[in-house]
C-alpha positions as CSV (number, residue, x, y, z in Angstrom):
1,M,-14.7,4.4,25.1
2,G,-15.3,8.1,25.4
3,D,-17.7,10.2,23.3
4,E,-14.8,12.0,21.7
5,G,-13.8,8.7,20.0
6,L,-17.2,7.8,18.6
7,R,-17.8,10.3,15.9
8,H,-21.4,9.2,15.2
9,S,-25.0,9.7,16.1
10,K,-26.0,8.2,19.4
11,S,-28.9,6.5,17.6
12,A,-26.6,4.7,15.1
13,P,-26.3,0.9,14.9
14,V,-23.1,-0.7,16.1
15,L,-20.2,-2.3,14.2
16,V,-18.5,-4.7,16.6
17,C,-14.8,-5.1,15.8
18,L,-13.5,-8.4,17.2
19,I,-9.7,-8.3,17.1
20,G,-6.7,-10.0,18.7
21,P,-3.6,-11.9,17.8
22,T,-3.4,-15.0,15.6
23,G,-4.6,-18.1,17.4
24,V,-6.5,-16.3,20.2
25,G,-9.9,-17.6,19.2
26,K,-11.6,-14.9,17.2
27,T,-13.3,-17.3,14.7
28,Q,-15.3,-19.3,17.1
29,L,-16.4,-16.4,19.2
30,G,-17.3,-14.4,16.1
31,L,-19.5,-17.3,14.9
32,A,-21.2,-17.5,18.3
33,L,-21.9,-13.8,18.4
34,A,-23.1,-13.7,14.8
35,E,-25.6,-16.5,15.5
36,R,-26.7,-14.8,18.7
37,W,-27.2,-11.4,17.1
38,Q,-28.3,-12.7,13.7
39,C,-25.8,-10.5,11.9
40,P,-23.1,-11.2,9.3
41,I,-19.3,-11.5,9.7
42,V,-17.1,-9.2,7.7
43,N,-13.6,-10.6,7.3
44,A,-10.7,-8.2,7.9
45,D,-7.8,-10.7,7.3
46,S,-5.9,-9.5,4.2
47,R,-5.0,-13.1,3.2
48,Q,-8.3,-14.9,3.8
49,I,-9.7,-13.0,0.8
50,Y,-7.7,-15.2,-1.5
51,R,-9.5,-18.4,-2.5
52,E,-6.4,-20.5,-3.2
53,I,-5.0,-20.4,0.3
54,P,-7.6,-21.4,2.9
55,I,-5.5,-23.7,5.0
56,G,-2.5,-21.4,5.7
57,T,-4.8,-18.5,6.4
58,A,-7.1,-20.4,8.7
59,A,-10.1,-19.2,6.6
60,P,-13.6,-20.1,7.8
61,T,-14.6,-23.5,6.5
62,R,-17.7,-24.2,4.5
63,E,-19.4,-25.5,7.6
64,E,-18.5,-22.3,9.5
65,Q,-19.6,-20.1,6.7
66,A,-22.9,-21.9,6.7
67,R,-23.5,-20.8,10.3
68,A,-23.4,-17.1,9.4
69,K,-23.2,-15.0,6.3
70,H,-19.5,-14.1,5.6
71,Y,-18.1,-11.3,3.4
72,F,-14.6,-11.0,1.9
73,V,-13.7,-14.7,2.3
74,G,-12.3,-16.3,-0.8
75,T,-13.5,-13.5,-3.0
76,H,-10.3,-12.8,-4.9
77,T,-7.6,-14.8,-6.7
78,L,-3.8,-14.5,-6.1
79,D,-3.7,-12.9,-9.6
80,D,-5.5,-9.9,-8.1
81,D,-3.4,-7.1,-6.6
82,Y,-5.6,-6.1,-3.7
83,N,-4.6,-3.6,-1.0
84,A,-5.8,-1.8,2.1
85,G,-7.1,1.2,0.2
86,Q,-9.3,-1.0,-2.0
87,Y,-10.5,-2.9,1.0
88,E,-11.4,0.3,2.8
89,R,-13.6,1.5,-0.2
90,D,-15.2,-1.9,-0.7
91,C,-15.8,-2.7,3.0
92,V,-17.1,0.8,3.9
93,A,-19.5,0.6,1.0
94,L,-20.7,-2.8,2.2
95,L,-21.1,-1.8,5.8
96,T,-22.9,1.4,4.9
97,Q,-25.4,-0.8,3.1
98,L,-25.7,-3.3,5.9
99,Q,-26.3,-0.7,8.6
100,T,-29.1,1.0,6.7
101,G,-32.3,0.3,8.6
102,A,-30.5,-1.6,11.4
103,P,-31.9,-1.0,14.9
104,A,-30.2,1.8,16.9
105,G,-27.7,0.6,19.4
106,K,-27.7,-3.0,18.1
107,P,-24.9,-4.9,16.3
108,F,-25.4,-5.0,12.5
109,A,-22.1,-6.7,11.6
110,I,-19.0,-8.2,13.2
111,L,-15.8,-7.0,11.6
112,T,-13.1,-9.5,12.6
113,G,-9.6,-10.4,11.6
114,G,-5.9,-10.0,12.4
115,S,-4.8,-7.5,9.7
116,M,-4.1,-4.4,11.7
117,L,-4.1,-2.0,8.7
118,Y,-7.4,-3.4,7.3
119,I,-9.1,-2.8,10.7
120,D,-7.7,0.7,10.9
121,A,-8.7,1.4,7.3
122,V,-12.3,0.7,8.1
123,C,-12.4,2.3,11.5
124,N,-10.3,5.4,10.9
125,G,-9.6,5.7,7.1
126,L,-6.3,5.8,5.4
127,D,-4.1,8.7,4.7
128,D,-4.1,10.0,1.1
129,I,-0.8,8.5,0.0
130,P,0.3,8.7,-3.6
131,S,0.8,5.4,-5.5
132,A,3.9,4.6,-7.5
133,D,3.7,3.5,-11.1
134,S,4.1,-0.1,-12.0
135,T,7.5,0.4,-13.6
136,L,9.0,1.8,-10.4
137,R,7.3,-0.8,-8.3
138,K,8.7,-3.6,-10.5
139,T,12.2,-2.0,-10.4
140,L,12.2,-1.9,-6.6
141,Q,10.8,-5.4,-6.3
142,E,13.6,-6.7,-8.5
143,A,16.3,-4.8,-6.6
144,Y,14.9,-6.2,-3.3
145,Q,15.0,-9.7,-4.7
146,Q,18.5,-9.3,-5.9
147,N,20.0,-7.4,-2.9
148,G,17.9,-8.7,0.0
149,L,16.2,-7.3,3.1
150,A,19.4,-5.6,4.5
151,W,19.6,-3.5,1.4
152,L,16.0,-2.5,1.6
153,Q,16.3,-1.6,5.3
154,E,19.3,0.6,4.6
155,E,17.5,2.4,1.7
156,V,14.4,3.2,3.8
157,Q,16.6,4.3,6.7
158,K,18.3,6.8,4.4
159,A,15.1,7.9,2.6
160,D,12.9,8.4,5.6
161,P,14.4,8.3,9.1
162,A,11.1,9.2,10.7
163,Y,9.3,6.3,9.2
164,W,12.2,4.0,9.9
165,A,11.9,4.7,13.6
166,E,8.4,3.2,13.7
167,V,8.1,0.7,10.9
168,D,8.2,-3.1,11.3
169,R,11.7,-3.5,9.9
170,Q,11.2,-7.2,9.1
171,N,8.2,-6.4,6.8
172,P,9.4,-6.0,3.2
173,Q,6.0,-4.9,1.9
174,R,5.9,-1.9,4.2
175,L,9.5,-1.0,3.5
176,L,9.0,-1.3,-0.3
177,H,5.8,0.8,-0.2
178,C,7.7,3.5,1.7
179,L,10.6,3.5,-0.8
180,E,8.1,3.6,-3.7
181,V,6.5,6.7,-2.4
182,C,9.9,8.4,-1.6
183,R,11.2,7.7,-5.1
184,A,8.0,8.6,-6.9
185,T,7.4,11.9,-5.1
186,G,10.9,13.0,-3.9
187,Q,9.4,13.4,-0.4
188,P,9.6,11.2,2.7
189,F,6.8,8.7,3.0
190,S,6.1,10.0,6.5
191,A,5.2,13.4,5.1
192,F,2.0,11.9,3.7
193,R,1.1,10.2,6.9
194,R,-0.5,13.1,8.6
195,H,-2.6,11.0,11.0
196,Q,-5.6,13.3,10.5
197,Q,-8.8,13.0,12.4
198,A,-10.4,9.7,11.7
199,A,-13.0,9.4,8.9
200,E,-16.7,9.9,9.6
201,R,-18.7,6.6,9.6
202,P,-22.5,6.3,9.9
203,W,-22.3,3.8,12.7
204,K,-21.0,3.4,16.2
205,T,-17.9,1.2,16.6
206,L,-17.2,-1.1,19.6
207,K,-13.8,-2.6,19.6
208,I,-13.3,-5.8,21.4
209,G,-9.8,-7.2,21.8
210,L,-9.3,-10.9,22.8
211,T,-6.3,-11.8,24.9
212,R,-4.8,-14.9,26.6
213,P,-1.8,-15.4,28.8
214,R,1.3,-15.5,26.6
215,D,2.2,-19.2,27.3
216,V,-1.4,-20.3,26.5
217,L,-1.5,-18.2,23.3
218,Y,1.9,-19.6,22.1
219,S,0.8,-23.1,22.9
220,R,-2.4,-22.5,20.8
221,I,-0.3,-21.1,18.0
222,N,2.0,-24.2,18.0
223,R,-1.0,-26.5,17.9
224,R,-2.6,-24.5,15.1
225,V,0.5,-24.9,12.9
226,D,0.5,-28.6,13.5
227,M,-3.2,-28.8,12.5
228,M,-2.5,-26.8,9.3
229,M,0.2,-29.3,8.4
230,E,-2.2,-32.2,9.0
231,K,-4.9,-30.5,6.8
232,G,-2.5,-30.3,3.9
233,L,-0.6,-27.0,4.2
234,L,2.4,-28.3,2.3
235,E,0.3,-29.4,-0.6
236,E,-1.5,-26.1,-0.6
237,V,1.9,-24.3,-0.8
238,K,3.0,-26.5,-3.7
239,S,-0.2,-25.6,-5.5
240,V,0.5,-21.9,-5.4
241,V,4.3,-21.9,-6.0
242,T,3.8,-20.1,-9.4
243,W,2.6,-17.1,-7.5
244,R,5.4,-17.1,-4.9
245,Q,6.7,-13.6,-5.8
246,K,3.3,-12.1,-5.0
247,N,3.2,-10.0,-1.8
248,S,0.2,-12.0,-0.7
249,L,2.4,-15.1,-0.3
250,N,5.2,-13.4,1.5
251,T,3.5,-14.4,4.7
252,V,3.9,-16.8,7.5
253,G,3.4,-20.4,6.5
254,Y,4.2,-19.9,2.9
255,K,7.6,-18.2,2.9
256,E,9.0,-20.9,5.2
257,L,7.7,-23.8,3.2
258,F,9.0,-22.2,0.0
259,R,12.4,-22.4,1.5
260,Y,11.8,-26.1,2.2
261,L,10.8,-26.6,-1.4
262,D,14.0,-24.8,-2.4
263,G,16.1,-27.2,-0.3
264,E,17.2,-24.5,2.1
265,L,15.5,-26.1,5.1
266,S,14.4,-29.5,6.2
267,L,10.6,-29.9,6.6
268,D,10.9,-30.1,10.4
269,A,13.0,-26.9,10.4
270,A,10.5,-25.1,8.2
271,V,7.6,-26.1,10.4
272,D,9.5,-25.0,13.5
273,L,10.1,-21.6,11.8
274,I,6.4,-21.3,11.0
275,R,5.7,-21.7,14.7
276,E,8.3,-19.1,15.6
277,D,7.3,-16.6,13.0
278,S,3.6,-17.0,14.0
279,R,4.5,-16.2,17.6
280,H,6.5,-13.2,16.5
281,Y,3.6,-12.0,14.4
282,A,1.2,-12.3,17.3
283,K,3.5,-10.2,19.4
284,R,3.6,-7.5,16.7
285,Q,-0.2,-7.5,16.5
286,L,-0.5,-6.9,20.2
287,T,2.1,-4.2,20.1
288,W,0.2,-2.4,17.4
289,W,-3.2,-2.7,19.1
290,R,-2.0,-1.8,22.6
291,R,-1.7,1.8,21.3
292,D,-5.5,2.0,20.6
293,T,-7.2,3.2,23.8
294,Q,-10.6,2.5,22.3
295,I,-10.2,-1.3,22.5
296,H,-11.9,-3.1,25.4
297,W,-9.6,-6.1,26.2
298,I,-11.3,-9.3,27.3
299,E,-9.7,-12.4,28.7
300,A,-10.6,-15.3,26.4
301,E,-9.7,-18.0,29.0
302,Q,-13.1,-17.6,30.6
303,T,-16.1,-19.5,29.2
304,Q,-17.6,-18.3,25.9
305,E,-20.8,-17.4,27.6
306,Q,-19.0,-15.2,30.1
307,T,-17.2,-13.5,27.2
308,I,-20.4,-12.9,25.3
309,Q,-22.1,-11.5,28.4
310,Q,-19.2,-9.1,29.0
311,I,-19.4,-7.9,25.4
312,E,-23.2,-7.4,25.7
313,N,-22.7,-5.4,28.9
314,L,-20.3,-3.1,27.0
315,L,-22.9,-2.7,24.2
316,Q,-25.5,-1.6,26.8
317,N,-23.1,0.9,28.2
318,E,-22.6,2.4,24.7
319,D,-26.3,3.2,24.4
């Protein structure tokens, strides 16, 4: 990581960002690092903040949370409309407090999770994008529910060709947000995404990316889905069905099992689709993060101690 990417005092404490695709092994490594450095873990998974869905989001268990202090795990209910902008404000305020008085050059917290936008919000800040009023948002949500994804894709392509060229076209939340801003302001959503210089933060940031060979990662993802089903994912999905229209539940594991409950898929087909969609999500995560030249990629197939030593070597080089 070059000095031009740090934007901090050399004497500042260090925020370690532990990122990587779903199923790669962030949770266990994060716990080991937190215990070794005696620092807290700050969750950056946009779904693990909801207390009603711990199984499908692979949220840290009570036993795991007892090993290290955790923030932003199970802190909200599905009734809450929580977004990346709110997370940036809340998380930066927390981290600013945590780093006060922390030793220079030492980790004061581990920010870890798979939500790309949440990680970027904390590390770089978000563009100042206008928000649509609730009436417009509801109108577009209803139009999407009635007309489907293909309609939504066509509307975004017409309203903002520049954003259409880079957006994840299978992500209705991103597409709806774009369309909301276009309709509310009369301007393309991309006009507000200026990609300005990243926000100033009072700490150094060390980004660690975990990776595994694709076949190994996909095998781990498949096993993870099986374990979620054994732990009661289907029962968890049934318990939150009244919230199924929430954006927070339009996510892998829930949307497929909702289709099973609707009679569209057999249970086996739904579980197969969860595995497939999880693998596709992992691929999108890696595509997003490969653009970030500040990430130090580490092979997670080595022993945990070797991985930790590699990270600590990087910390020493940052001093």
